[in-house]
C-alpha positions as CSV (number, residue, x, y, z in Angstrom):
1,M,74.6,118.3,78.6
2,S,78.2,118.3,77.5
3,E,80.7,115.6,78.3
4,A,83.7,116.7,80.4
5,P,87.0,116.3,78.6
6,Q,88.9,113.2,79.8
7,P,92.5,113.4,80.8
8,T,95.0,112.2,78.3
9,T,96.5,108.8,79.2
10,A,100.1,107.9,78.8
11,A,99.2,105.5,75.9
12,E,97.4,108.3,74.2
13,K,100.3,110.7,74.6
14,Q,102.7,108.1,73.2
15,S,100.3,107.5,70.2
16,S,100.3,111.3,69.5
17,A,104.0,111.6,69.8
18,R,104.6,108.6,67.4
19,V,102.0,109.3,64.8
20,L,101.8,113.0,64.4
21,P,105.4,113.8,63.5
22,A,105.4,111.1,60.8
23,L,102.2,112.6,59.2
24,I,103.5,116.2,59.4
25,L,106.8,115.2,57.7
26,A,104.8,113.4,55.0
27,M,102.8,116.5,54.4
28,L,106.0,118.7,54.4
29,S,107.6,116.3,51.9
30,F,104.8,116.8,49.3
31,S,104.4,120.6,49.7
32,V,108.2,121.2,49.5
33,V,108.4,119.0,46.3
34,Q,105.4,120.7,44.7
35,T,106.6,124.3,45.0
36,A,110.4,123.8,44.9
37,V,110.6,124.0,41.0
38,V,108.5,127.2,40.7
39,P,111.4,129.7,41.0
40,I,113.8,127.7,38.8
41,L,111.5,127.1,35.8
42,P,113.3,129.8,33.6
43,S,116.7,128.3,34.3
44,L,115.3,124.8,33.7
45,A,114.1,125.9,30.3
46,K,117.7,126.8,29.4
47,E,119.2,123.8,31.0
48,L,116.9,121.4,29.2
49,S,116.8,123.4,25.9
50,V,113.0,123.8,25.8
51,S,110.8,126.9,25.4
52,G,109.4,128.9,28.2
53,S,105.9,127.8,27.4
54,S,106.9,124.1,27.4
55,I,108.7,124.2,30.7
56,T,105.4,125.2,32.4
57,W,104.3,121.5,31.9
58,L,106.5,120.7,34.9
59,M,104.0,122.5,37.0
60,T,100.9,121.6,35.0
61,A,101.7,117.8,35.1
62,N,102.2,117.9,38.8
63,L,99.0,119.9,39.5
64,L,97.0,117.6,37.2
65,S,98.3,114.4,38.8
66,A,97.7,115.7,42.3
67,A,94.2,116.9,41.4
68,V,93.3,113.5,39.9
69,L,95.0,111.2,42.4
70,T,94.2,113.0,45.6
71,P,90.5,112.2,45.8
72,L,91.1,108.6,44.4
73,L,93.7,107.9,47.1
74,G,91.5,109.5,49.7
75,R,88.5,107.3,48.7
76,F,90.6,104.1,48.5
77,G,91.8,105.0,52.0
78,D,88.2,105.0,53.2
79,L,87.6,101.7,51.5
80,R,90.8,99.7,52.1
81,G,92.7,101.5,54.9
82,R,94.5,104.8,55.2
83,K,98.0,103.6,56.0
84,P,98.5,101.4,52.8
85,M,97.2,104.3,50.6
86,L,99.5,106.8,52.4
87,L,102.4,104.6,51.7
88,I,101.4,104.3,48.1
89,S,101.1,108.1,47.9
90,L,104.6,108.6,49.3
91,T,106.0,105.9,47.2
92,G,104.8,107.8,44.1
93,L,106.6,110.9,45.4
94,V,109.8,108.9,46.0
95,A,109.7,107.2,42.6
96,G,109.1,110.5,40.9
97,S,112.0,112.2,42.7
98,A,114.3,109.2,41.9
99,L,113.4,109.4,38.2
100,A,114.0,113.2,38.2
101,V,117.4,112.7,39.7
102,S,118.4,110.0,37.1
103,T,117.2,111.7,33.9
104,H,118.3,114.6,31.7
105,S,115.3,114.3,29.4
106,F,112.5,116.8,29.6
107,T,109.9,114.2,28.7
108,W,111.0,111.9,31.5
109,L,111.1,114.9,33.9
110,V,107.5,115.6,33.1
111,I,106.7,111.9,33.9
112,A,108.6,112.3,37.1
113,R,106.5,115.3,38.1
114,V,103.3,113.2,37.4
115,L,104.6,110.5,39.8
116,Q,105.4,113.1,42.4
117,G,101.8,114.3,42.2
118,A,100.7,111.1,43.9
119,G,101.9,112.8,47.1
120,G,98.8,114.9,47.0
121,G,97.0,112.0,48.7
122,V,99.0,112.7,51.8
123,L,96.7,115.5,53.1
124,P,93.3,113.7,53.2
125,L,94.8,110.4,54.3
126,A,96.8,112.0,57.1
127,I,93.8,113.9,58.3
128,S,91.8,110.7,58.3
129,I,94.5,108.9,60.3
130,V,94.5,111.7,62.9
131,R,90.8,111.2,63.4
132,D,91.3,107.4,63.7
133,E,94.4,107.3,65.9
134,L,94.7,110.4,68.1
135,P,92.6,110.9,71.3
136,K,89.6,113.1,70.8
137,Q,91.0,116.1,72.5
138,K,94.1,116.0,70.3
139,V,92.3,115.7,66.9
140,T,91.8,119.5,66.4
141,G,95.4,120.3,67.0
142,G,96.7,117.4,65.0
143,V,94.5,118.3,61.9
144,A,95.5,121.9,62.2
145,A,99.2,121.1,62.3
146,I,99.0,118.8,59.2
147,S,96.9,121.2,57.2
148,A,99.0,124.2,58.1
149,S,102.1,122.2,57.1
150,M,101.1,122.7,53.5
151,G,101.8,126.4,53.8
152,V,104.9,125.8,55.8
153,G,106.3,123.4,53.3
154,S,105.5,125.7,50.4
155,G,107.5,128.5,51.9
156,L,110.4,126.3,53.0
157,G,110.5,124.8,49.5
158,L,111.2,128.2,47.9
159,V,114.0,128.9,50.4
160,A,115.5,125.5,50.0
161,T,115.5,125.8,46.2
162,G,117.6,129.0,46.3
163,L,119.9,127.6,48.9
164,L,120.6,124.5,47.0
165,L,121.1,126.3,43.7
166,E,123.8,128.5,45.3
167,H,126.0,125.4,45.6
168,W,124.7,122.6,43.3
169,S,122.8,122.0,40.1
170,Y,119.0,121.8,39.7
171,K,119.3,118.0,40.4
172,S,119.8,118.9,44.1
173,I,116.2,120.0,44.2
174,F,115.0,116.5,43.3
175,W,117.6,114.9,45.6
176,M,116.0,116.9,48.4
177,G,112.6,115.5,47.5
178,L,113.9,112.0,47.4
179,V,115.5,112.2,50.8
180,F,112.5,113.8,52.4
181,G,110.2,111.2,50.8
182,L,112.3,108.2,51.9
183,I,112.4,109.5,55.5
184,A,108.6,110.0,55.4
185,V,108.0,106.5,54.1
186,A,110.1,105.0,56.8
187,L,108.4,106.9,59.6
188,V,104.9,106.2,58.3
189,A,105.8,102.5,58.0
190,L,107.2,102.2,61.5
191,R,105.0,104.7,63.5
192,V,101.6,104.7,61.9
193,P,99.4,101.8,63.0
194,S,97.0,100.1,60.6
195,D,93.8,102.1,60.9
196,P,90.6,100.3,62.1
197,V,88.2,102.5,60.1
198,T,87.3,101.3,56.6
199,D,84.1,101.7,54.6
200,K,83.4,98.0,54.3
201,D,80.0,98.5,52.7
202,G,81.4,100.8,50.0
203,G,82.4,99.7,46.5
204,A,84.4,100.8,43.5
205,D,83.2,103.4,41.1
206,P,85.5,103.2,38.0
207,L,83.2,105.3,35.8
208,G,83.1,108.0,38.4
209,A,86.8,107.9,38.8
210,L,87.3,108.1,35.0
211,T,85.0,111.1,34.5
212,L,86.4,112.9,37.5
213,A,89.9,112.5,36.0
214,G,88.5,113.6,32.6
215,W,87.0,116.9,33.6
216,L,89.8,117.8,36.0
217,S,92.4,117.1,33.3
218,A,90.5,119.3,30.7
219,L,90.0,122.1,33.2
220,L,93.6,122.2,34.5
221,V,95.3,122.0,31.1
222,A,93.0,124.8,29.8
223,V,93.8,127.0,32.8
224,S,97.5,126.2,32.9
225,Q,98.1,126.7,29.1
226,G,95.6,129.5,28.5
227,N,98.2,132.2,28.6
228,H,100.3,130.4,26.0
229,W,97.5,129.2,23.7
230,G,95.4,132.3,24.1
231,W,92.2,132.4,26.2
232,T,90.0,132.7,23.2
233,S,91.8,130.0,21.1
234,T,90.0,126.9,19.9
235,K,92.1,124.6,22.1
236,T,91.4,126.6,25.3
237,L,87.7,127.1,24.8
238,G,87.3,123.5,23.6
239,L,88.9,122.2,26.7
240,F,86.7,124.4,28.9
241,A,83.7,123.0,27.1
242,V,84.9,119.4,27.5
243,A,85.5,120.1,31.2
244,A,81.9,121.4,31.6
245,V,80.2,118.5,29.8
246,V,82.3,115.8,31.5
247,A,81.7,117.4,34.9
248,L,78.0,117.3,34.3
249,V,78.2,113.6,33.2
250,W,80.3,112.9,36.3
251,G,77.7,114.6,38.6
252,V,74.9,112.5,37.1
253,I,76.9,109.3,37.5
254,E,77.7,110.0,41.1
255,V,74.0,110.5,41.9
256,K,72.9,107.3,40.1
257,V,75.5,104.7,41.1
258,K,75.1,102.6,44.3
259,H,78.6,103.3,45.6
260,P,79.7,106.7,44.3
261,L,83.3,107.8,44.4
262,V,82.0,111.1,45.8
263,D,78.7,111.3,47.6
264,M,77.0,114.3,46.1
265,K,74.7,114.7,49.0
266,M,77.7,115.0,51.3
267,M,79.3,117.5,48.9
268,S,76.2,119.6,48.8
269,R,76.0,120.1,52.6
270,P,76.6,123.8,53.2
271,A,79.6,123.1,55.6
272,V,81.3,121.1,52.9
273,A,80.3,123.1,49.8
274,F,81.1,126.5,51.2
275,T,84.4,125.2,52.8
276,N,85.3,123.9,49.4
277,L,84.6,127.3,47.9
278,A,86.8,128.9,50.5
279,G,89.5,126.3,49.7
280,L,89.4,127.3,46.0
281,L,89.7,131.0,46.8
282,I,92.5,130.5,49.3
283,G,94.4,128.3,46.9
284,F,94.1,131.0,44.3
285,G,95.5,133.6,46.7
286,M,98.3,131.4,48.0
287,Y,99.8,130.1,44.8
288,G,99.1,133.2,42.8
289,S,100.6,135.5,45.5
290,F,103.8,133.4,45.9
291,M,104.4,133.6,42.1
292,V,103.8,137.4,42.0
293,I,105.9,138.1,45.1
294,S,108.8,136.0,43.9
295,N,108.8,137.6,40.4
296,F,108.5,141.1,41.9
297,A,111.5,140.5,44.2
298,Q,113.6,139.1,41.3
299,T,112.9,142.1,38.9
300,P,116.1,144.0,38.0
301,E,115.7,147.3,39.6
302,K,118.0,149.2,37.3
303,F,115.7,148.4,34.3
304,A,112.3,148.5,35.9
305,H,112.8,151.0,38.7
306,Y,111.1,148.7,41.1
307,G,111.9,145.3,42.5
308,F,115.0,144.2,44.4
309,T,117.2,142.4,41.8
310,A,117.0,139.4,44.1
311,T,118.5,136.0,43.4
312,V,116.3,132.9,43.7
313,L,117.7,132.4,47.2
314,H,117.1,136.0,48.3
315,A,113.5,135.9,46.9
316,G,112.9,132.6,48.8
317,I,114.2,134.2,52.0
318,M,111.7,137.1,51.5
319,L,108.9,134.5,51.5
320,L,110.3,132.6,54.5
321,P,108.2,134.6,57.0
322,S,105.1,133.1,55.4
323,A,106.4,129.6,56.5
324,V,106.9,131.0,60.0
325,G,103.5,132.5,60.0
326,S,101.9,129.2,59.0
327,M,103.8,127.5,61.8
328,V,102.4,129.9,64.3
329,A,99.0,129.5,62.8
330,A,98.7,125.8,63.6
331,P,98.5,126.0,67.4
332,L,96.7,129.3,67.2
333,G,94.1,127.9,64.8
334,A,93.6,124.8,67.0
335,L,93.0,127.0,70.0
336,L,90.5,129.2,68.2
337,I,88.7,126.2,66.8
338,A,88.4,124.6,70.3
339,R,87.1,127.8,71.8
340,R,85.0,129.4,69.1
341,G,84.6,126.8,66.3
342,P,86.2,126.9,62.8
343,R,84.5,130.0,61.5
344,L,86.7,132.6,63.3
345,P,90.1,131.2,62.0
346,L,88.7,130.8,58.5
347,V,87.4,134.4,58.5
348,L,90.7,135.6,59.9
349,G,92.6,133.7,57.3
350,G,90.9,135.4,54.5
351,V,91.1,138.8,56.1
352,L,94.8,138.6,56.9
353,G,95.5,137.4,53.4
354,A,93.6,140.4,52.0
355,V,95.4,142.8,54.3
356,A,98.8,141.4,53.3
357,M,98.1,141.8,49.6
358,A,96.5,145.2,49.9
359,Y,99.5,146.3,51.9
360,L,101.8,145.2,49.1
361,A,99.7,147.0,46.5
362,V,100.2,150.2,48.4
363,R,103.7,149.7,49.9
364,H,106.4,147.8,48.1
365,S,109.5,150.0,47.9
366,H,111.5,148.3,50.7
367,E,112.4,144.7,51.4
368,A,110.8,145.2,54.8
369,D,107.4,145.6,53.1
370,I,107.8,142.1,51.5
371,Y,108.9,140.5,54.8
372,T,105.9,142.1,56.6
373,A,103.3,141.1,54.1
374,S,104.8,137.6,53.8
375,A,104.5,137.0,57.5
376,I,100.9,138.3,57.7
377,F,99.9,136.3,54.6
378,G,101.5,133.1,56.0
379,L,99.6,133.5,59.3
380,G,96.3,134.0,57.4
381,I,96.9,131.0,55.1
382,G,97.8,128.8,58.0
383,L,94.7,129.8,59.9
384,A,92.5,129.1,56.9
385,F,94.1,125.7,56.2
386,S,93.7,124.7,59.9
387,A,90.0,125.6,59.8
388,M,88.9,123.9,56.6
389,P,89.3,120.2,57.7
390,A,87.6,121.1,61.0
391,Y,84.5,122.2,59.1
392,I,84.5,119.2,56.9
393,N,85.3,116.6,59.6
394,G,82.3,117.9,61.6
395,A,80.0,117.5,58.7
396,V,80.9,114.1,57.3
397,P,81.0,110.6,58.9
398,V,84.4,109.2,59.5
399,E,84.2,106.7,56.7
400,Q,83.9,109.6,54.2
401,S,86.7,111.7,55.8
402,G,89.3,110.7,53.1
403,I,87.2,111.6,50.1
404,A,85.7,114.7,51.6
405,N,89.1,116.2,52.6
406,G,90.5,114.9,49.3
407,M,88.0,117.0,47.3
408,N,88.8,120.0,49.4
409,A,92.5,119.5,48.6
410,V,91.6,119.2,44.9
411,L,89.8,122.5,44.9
412,R,92.8,124.2,46.6
413,T,94.9,122.8,43.7
414,V,92.4,124.0,41.1
415,G,92.3,127.4,42.8
416,G,96.1,127.5,42.7
417,A,96.2,126.7,39.0
418,I,93.6,129.4,38.3
419,G,95.4,131.9,40.5
420,T,98.8,131.4,38.8
421,A,97.2,131.6,35.4
422,V,95.2,134.8,36.2
423,M,98.3,136.4,37.8
424,A,100.4,135.5,34.8
425,A,97.8,137.0,32.5
426,I,97.7,140.2,34.5
427,L,101.5,140.6,34.5
428,T,102.0,139.7,30.8
429,G,99.1,141.9,29.7
430,D,101.0,145.1,30.7
431,T,104.7,145.1,30.0
432,M,107.4,147.7,29.4
433,K,109.5,148.2,26.3
434,L,113.1,147.9,27.3
435,P,116.5,147.5,25.6
436,I,116.8,143.9,26.9
437,P,115.4,140.7,25.3
438,I,112.8,140.1,28.1
439,A,109.5,141.7,28.8
440,L,109.1,143.1,32.3
441,P,105.6,143.9,33.7
442,T,104.9,147.4,34.6
443,L,104.5,148.4,38.3
444,D,100.8,149.0,37.6
445,A,100.5,145.3,36.5
446,Y,102.0,144.2,39.8
447,Q,99.7,146.5,41.8
448,H,96.7,145.1,39.9
449,A,97.8,141.6,40.7
450,F,98.2,142.4,44.4
451,W,94.7,144.0,44.5
452,T,93.2,141.0,42.7
453,A,94.7,138.6,45.3
454,A,93.4,140.9,48.1
455,V,89.9,140.8,46.7
456,V,89.9,137.0,46.3
457,C,91.2,136.5,49.9
458,A,88.5,139.0,51.2
459,I,85.8,137.0,49.5
460,A,87.2,133.8,51.1
461,G,87.0,135.4,54.5
462,A,83.3,136.2,53.9
463,V,82.3,132.7,52.7
464,P,82.2,131.1,56.3
465,F,79.2,133.4,57.1
466,L,77.2,131.3,54.6
467,I,77.6,128.3,56.9
468,R,74.8,128.6,59.4
469,T,75.4,126.5,62.6
470,V,78.7,125.7,64.2
471,K,78.9,124.1,67.6
472,P,82.2,123.7,69.5
473,A,83.0,120.1,70.5
474,T,82.3,120.8,74.2
475,T,78.6,121.5,73.4
476,V,77.8,118.3,71.6
477,A,74.8,116.6,73.2
478,A,75.7,113.3,74.8
479,G,72.7,111.7,73.2
480,N,73.3,112.9,69.6
481,A,73.8,109.6,67.8
482,T,74.7,111.2,64.5
483,A,77.6,113.2,65.9
484,D,81.1,112.0,65.0
485,P,83.0,111.6,68.3
486,A,86.4,111.8,66.5
487,S,85.9,115.3,65.0
488,S,86.3,118.6,66.7
489,P,84.6,121.0,66.5
490,Q,81.2,119.6,65.6
491,L,78.8,121.1,63.1
492,A,75.1,120.5,63.7
493,K,74.3,117.8,61.2
494,T,70.9,119.2,60.2
495,D,72.5,122.5,59.2
496,A,75.8,121.3,57.9
């Protein structure tokens, strides 16, 4: 027998109106900061007098920091309270932005990007706060809005970068991050209440944290620098080997310790494990595709006979429909989850991503093709992002929500790093000989990149069928003591 939905009280409406905008802005702040530097890396290399291979550390350092700190902040949020950890996460983003504004040193700029990576903790912490603070019937929509904000912010960051560079120096990009971050800190401090849910019986796992950081660091550095060092070089293969060994040690530690950082039984549940696989694939598709589309649009047409000779701003505007698509996806994803469960939006997310990339592989001669594919892709990414936390929240107890969603965010980041590396390898592996001092990929290389992204997204759309049982929130049995009343939709605990 299902429990009839209760009307939303005035206090619950006020709570939603106060808390949710602050959390969405916090998520937008991090996603904008993370992607804003992508289109200006070549110009930053000239500005800072460093090589093209060295400048990529501005992305590698940020991805690495986010991957390591996201699960740690998520777990500390479970143990000590989500609001304090969210403020620490945002403070790292603000401190990194302030340092980036104040320095002209490449070394200090890399350190600034490391500090900004602390903002990665926003996603799992914000999702956990939504489960704690919003009324049950608002949780699905709130989680979908926060998760889809990652795609929205990424698209807006690319546009904002081009717009700012039209009038000011690259420093304006970091000023933007500083202002966004300060506003987010203020709103979270004033509007988000101290959460009541903490894992009081849990404990620290320093060895687990250290080994997690170790294998993630080795893996991401190898993936991010593989194109420069060579995929068969001693450094690259050595780091892959280190990552594999340390990951194995980490898994053994997490199984043995009394209070693990990551509960491996929780991670092995099909609803969690396969959702994390989907997150890895969607991250690959999103970050890889943004890079390829931006590069394709900026290719000088008179030399390559393809592309649109777009400025950074113009290329960002071409990707703006992806942000609009992700915005539309948030309420649409919440509606689909409430009615059909999270499988349908996650499947649709992968399918729409595959359709968009396949479309670009076939049609890419007009700017309208880029706009169309960007909108479809953004809608797909937003649907996928809105569905993944719903799967995870239905499969884990509320006291593990932070670490569970944190690990999903980590795998999206790892997937993004792999995606950009693979796409870069495809593009640099087939270039044209031109009377200019830059190597441009052939049109075939771009088509191969688009098809690769399409296949990866299609696989992501098939993954949800490996999760067996999904029950919408309205069908949860009233006597099911193991069900988490704050999550919607629910997964059957025995199958999830």
